[in-house]
N, C-alpha and C positions, 0 to 999 in steps of 0.2 A: 296431620297425614299419620299413617297408622305406624308400627313399627316395621313390618315390611317393606313399606314403603321409603322408609327412614333407611335402612338398611338396603335398598337399590342405590337410592343416592349418593348415598357413602362409598358401596364399591363401584359406580360409576366413576365418581369422582377420583378416588384413589387409580383406579386403571388410568384413567385421563392424565394425572400427575405424574406417574410413572410411565405413561409411554412417552409423554413429553419430556422428561428425563435422560429417559434414556435412548430419544434420539438426538439430544442437544449435540453430540459432537458433529451432527452433518452440519452447523454451522460452520467449523473450522473448515472442513473439507471444500464446503461450498464458497467460503471466503464470502459468507453475509451475515447481517445480524442475527443474534440467537433468536431474536424475538418472532423471525419470519418462522424458525420452525414450531415454535411455541400457538403461532397463529394459525399455522398450517394444520396439526395436530389437532386443533378447536375445531375448525372448517371442517375436517374429514370425520368430525363425533358430529356434526350440527345436523341439523333437520335434512338436509339437502345432501349429506354425506353418508359414506357406510355406517357410522354412529346411528342416524337417524335421530338424535336427542331436540327435540323441539324448545326453543329457548328465545323468546322476543321481547324480555323486561327490559328495556332502557332505561328505568328508573332505578332498578337491582343495582344495574352493570355502571350506573355513574356514582352510585353511591360507594357498592364496593370498590370500583376504580379510584375512587378521591380517596376511600382507605388505603389501598394499595401506595398509590401518591404520597401519602404522609408516610410511610413506612419508609419508603426507597427516599424520600428526600430529607428524611432525618438521617438516614444512616450515609446519605450523601454529604450532609453535615458534617457527621462525626469524625468522618473520614479528610477534613477539608481543614488545611491548618489556617488561623489567621495570617500566618507569614506569606502563605501561596496568594491569601487574598489582597494583600496589600500591594503583591509584586503585579497585580491582574486589576486591581480594582478597577483604574480607568477606562481600560479598553473592555474590560467584561461589563460593567456598568452601562456602558453606551449600547454595545451589543446587545444587553437584555433588555433594556428598554428603546431607546431612539431606534435601535436595529432591528428590534421587534415590530414598531409601528411601520417602517420603512417597508419591510419584508411583507407584510400584511396587505399595507396600501398599495404596493405594487403589483403584488398577487393578484388580489379583486379587480384591480385596473386590468389586468392582464387577461382575467376571467370573463369581465365586460367585455372586451375588446374583441374575445373569442367565440361572444352570442351566448352565454352562462345567462341562467335568471338572476336578477340584483340578488336576491337572496343568497341563490349558492354560490357566487361568486365573491360577495364581502364575507360571508361568514366563512367558507371554505379557505378564503386569507387569512382570517384570523386565527381559524383554527390551528393551522400547519404553520404558525408562524413563530413556533419554539422549536428547540433541536434538543437532542438525546444522546449527549457524551457517553452514557454507558452502551449506545450501540456502535458507535465511532471505536472504541476501546476494546469491547469485545471481539470486533474483526481484525483490529493489530494485533491482539495478542493470539488470536489464532492463527495471523501469519508470522510471528514469532519475532515484532517488532516491537519497538516504544519509540515515541515522538522526542525528538532534541529542542532544548530549551523550552522558552515560555508558552511554544503553540499547544502541549499537554495541559498546561495550567490553565491556558486563556478558555480552552474547550470546557475543561471540566466546571470551572467559577461559571462560564455562560449559561451553562445547560441547567448548570444548579438554581439560578435565579432570574432564569427567564421566562418559565413557566406561569408564575404569576401574572404577568404582561400577557401571556396569550391568554389567560382565563379570563384576565379582564375586558380585553378584547373582546372575546367570545361572547360573554355577558351583556356588553353593553350593545354589541351590535346585534346580538338577539334580541333586546328589548325593544330597540329601536325599530326591529321589522315586527313583534308582537303591537308595541305601542302606538307604531306608528308616529312618534313623536320622541324627540330627545335633546334636550337644549345642550348648548354647548358647556355651559357655565357648570349645569348643572353635573355635565359628564365631567368636565375637570376637576369638579369637586368631588366625585365617585373615585376617579385615579387617584386623587391626593388622600383622601379619607382610607383607600386600601394599603396603598403603600405606606402611607406616616403609620395606621395602625397596627398593619401587618410587622413593620420593624420592629415599633415599641415593642409590641408582644411577645417577638422572638427574642429581643433584649431581656426583658422581662424573667421570661421562663427560663432564656437560659442563664441568667444569674440566681434565681432561685434552686434552677437545678444543680447547681455548680456546689450551692450553699448545702444542699440537701445529701448529695453524694458525697462531701466533706467530711459532713457532720453526722450523718445517720447510722445507728447504730443495729444493722438487721441481725434477727437469727440465723438466716442462711444466704450465701453469698449469692445464689439461684434468683435471691429477691432483687439484687440492683440492676439487673436486666428489665425487670418488671416495674421498678421506678423509671428509668429511661424511655420504657414504652409508654406508659402514662403520664410523660413531660411532653413527647410527642403529642400524644392524642389532646392535649392541654393545649399547647404550644398551637395546634390549629383551632381548635373550637373556641378559644375564649377572642381570639381576634374578630373570628367570623361572625362571632355575636353582637359586635360593635360596627359591622362594616368594615374589617380591615381583613387583608389577604392572609389567610389560614398558610398558603402553601409559602411564603413568604415567610412567615412566622418561623413554620416548620424546618427551616433551611439555616434561620439563624440561630433560632437555638441550640440545635443540633452543632454548627460552627462552634459556638461557646460555650459549649457541654465539653464535647470532644477537645478543645483547646485545655480545658482546664483539668483538674485532678480528677482522676476517676478509679474507685476501687474496680482491682480485678480487669482494668482497662483492657486485656486482651480478649480475656474471654466474655466480655460486655459486646466489642467489636464484633465479634465472632458471632455472636447471638443475635446482633443486628443484621450484619452480613446475611445470615440463613434467612432471617424475616424479610430480607426486600429480596433475594433470591423467590422466595414463596411466594411474595406479594406479586413479584413481574411474572410468573408462571401464571399464579391462577389469574391475574388480570387478563394475558395475553388469550388464554385457553377460554377466559369466558366471554372476552370480543370475539373471537373468533367463530364459537357459539351463534354470537348475535348476528353474524353476517350471512347471507343468502347466494350463494356464488352467482346464481343464475342472474341475481340483480347487476352484479358486476359488470357484466360482458355488456349491456346496453351503454353503460356509461365509461367505457375502455378510451374511445377514444376522447373525450374532453377529460377525465382525469390524464390521462399522459400529458394533452396538452397544458392544463396548469400545472402538472408537474414541470414541464420543460420551462415553463414564464420561472418557477420559484427557482429552479436552479442554474438557470442559464441568465437570469435576468436580477429577480427580486433580491435574491440573496447575496449574490457578489456585489450588486450595488449597496446594498444595506451593510456590508463588512467593509466596503472601500469608503464608505461614507464615518462610520463608528472608527475607523483604525487610523483614520487619515490623522488625526492629533498627534498621534505615537509611532513609535519607530520600530515598525514590521517592514520585514523585508519582503519583496514581491512574491516568493515562495513562498511565506508562510501566509500571506493575503491569500494567494490561489486557493492553498490546502485548506484554510480555513472557511472559506468560500463554497468548496466544493464538498465537503464533508460535514457539512451542517443538516447532519440523519435528522429525521423523525421518528421518534416507536410510539408508546401506548399513549401517550397524553393527546397528541391531536383526535384518535380515536376517541378515548372518553369525552373530550368537550365535546365531539360531533354529535353526542346523546342529548346535548344541553337543548339546541334548538328543536329537536323531537320531541322532549318533555313539555318545553313550551308552546309545541304548537305551529312553528314556523313553517310557513308556506315552502312547499320541495324540500322540507327535513331530512324525509329518510332519504333522497337523495342526495343531500349535502353529507350525509353519512356516507353512503355508499362511494360517492366521488373521493371522502378522504379516506375511508379503508384502501380504495385500491391506487388513492397516490402513497400511501405509506407504503404497501407492497413494493410499489415499482421502485418507490426511491430506497427501499432497502436493496434491491436488486441489482438496481443498476450504479447507485453511488454506493452501496455500501459494498458491493463487489469490487470495487475498485479504490477503496482506500489505500491499504497497504500496496498498491502497486503506486499510487500517486505519492505515497508519500517517501518511496523508495525513488522514485525518477526526480523528486525535488530535493534530494538530498536531506530530508529531515528526519529519517529514518535512522534506529541504530539495533543492533540486535539485541533483543532481550534477555534479560539474565536466565539461565536454564535453572529452573524449580527446583529446590532440593527435595528428596524423596520424603521427609520427615519435617515436624515441628517440634519447638520446644521453646515451652513459655514460662515465666516468672509470675505465678499466680498468686496475687498478695492483694490484701488491702488497699496496702500502701504503695506508693511508685517512688522506685528508686531511681537513682542518676543515671544507670547504666541498663541496656538493654540487648537478650540475646539476636545474632545477626547470622545470615549465612551468605557465605561467599563460595565460590567456583574457582578451582584452579584449571586454567587454560592452559595448553600444551606450552603457547609460545610467549608464557610469562616469566618473570623473574622467580616466584615463588613456587614454580615448577619444579622439583628436585631436591628442595632446600631444606636444610634440616629446621625443626620447629624453633629450635635457639639462636637461630643464625636470623629470624625475621625480624624486623627494626620494630618490633609493636611498642608504643608506650606504656607504663606500669602501669594503667588501670583498665588495657586490653588485657583480656585471658581467653587463648584457645582453649575451647573446652570440648570439643568433640571431633572428629575427622571419621565420614561416612564414605566408603570405597566400594561400590557394587553394593554387595548385601553384608559386607560388614561393618561392624563397628569398632572403631579405634579408639581408646582413650589416648589423647595426646600427651608426651612427654619430651623432652629436650632432645633427645635421639630420634625422636618419629621424623621420617621424609617425607616431604608432602609430592604428593604424585597428580599427574594429568588427569582430571577427571575426577579428582575427592571434592567432596562438599564439606567447607569447612565451617563450625557454628562457632564465632567470637560471641565473648561479652564486654561490652564498651560502653563509654559514653558517645552522647550524641556527637560531641565536637570532632571525635575522631572518626566518624563515618566517612568523610573523604580523604583521608588517610588510609582509609583502609581499600576504599574505591580505587586510590592510586596504585596501593601497593598490588592488588590482586588484578587489577584492569579489568574490574567489572563493577557495576552496581551494586550497592549493599542491598540484600533482601530482609523483611522481617521475618522471623524466626517462625514466627507464632502463627 
């Protein structure tokens, strides 16, 4: 590649990224997952769109997509507390293993009954068996609501640990059609090795990461995120070399590292959040470039049919059976069943049969791509409405117009948090000195419109103020009760 070609490539990539970012607010207005906007931009830039960019490299898409998934899953792990995992471990583990298998089996059976080719039905069922909570929460945030109770935690943990199972099913199903033979014992051994080595690898890298971050003496704070990125890549690579699940390992390592002491935690988490968004954006753009819109029209009917089987039969049955041993109300079961949104993972997995030369592999990819689009529009567009109808939603916190963080190598006992002053609460109109704050809570800043107010005892809080408080974790519940809203992180 000469310099001019490289410059053209860089310019095109920059324009696509910029266009996708600037158009992202459309997802909130339309009430659909933001991924659909990114996919649409990629399709418009593709060979059959106005952009006319030729791209048909499935191998590059699979490998770059896997790298993006590593960054996304590691970021998800960093933001998942072990306490959250403990509270939802049982149902989340069943949904992400047994539930994924049931979903894949019923979807494949429905596809066969609908007359699809065996390879298309079985592999499409395997590929679309995992969920994407990021799509759910992006729609909820766009609707200005958040979920009550354990439902949000269940969806978050399930989506973080069900991707490895979907990948394993896809690999096994693909190899069965390629080699025309797969023994039961060999398949079970493959699954056991993948899950065991992936779990062990994640624990080992996570423990190593906690030790390194606690004891490393680096010359610049900017090198700490480089360490965590390196750990994410190692967490995926090492287990994969010994037939372990790298995706499971990455998520587990991220959880262990995030639950330990991290130098410059707030800043490191922000870096990984930015990397995860960049990975998602680039991944969806690339997958949008990969598809030919003209190829989606002939398979639209069968794609919608298999989507209906998944949404109305496979996912509800899997959720019902998986949550049967646990105390979830019927509203929570209905919501979890309906909002099993699919994201980029199915599209990435659908490139694997193409690489392995499975019969009708391109049709599988197109069916899955069309399905993800339909799933995002129909189910994604109804997530916020359904949460309200089922009484599982509450108003989301009003985001503060500024951020504050304590940038330090060491972690201290307290953190900065934002609280909003609603008109109908006791704190509206109260003097700061009259607030029943514990001694180790300090009201540090008040934002009122465009004004920054240094608070003192005679400062009177007004409705619409954003209040920043430095407090310990144990007092967050008291602050939420006092201000009648959820404590939001200040970083």
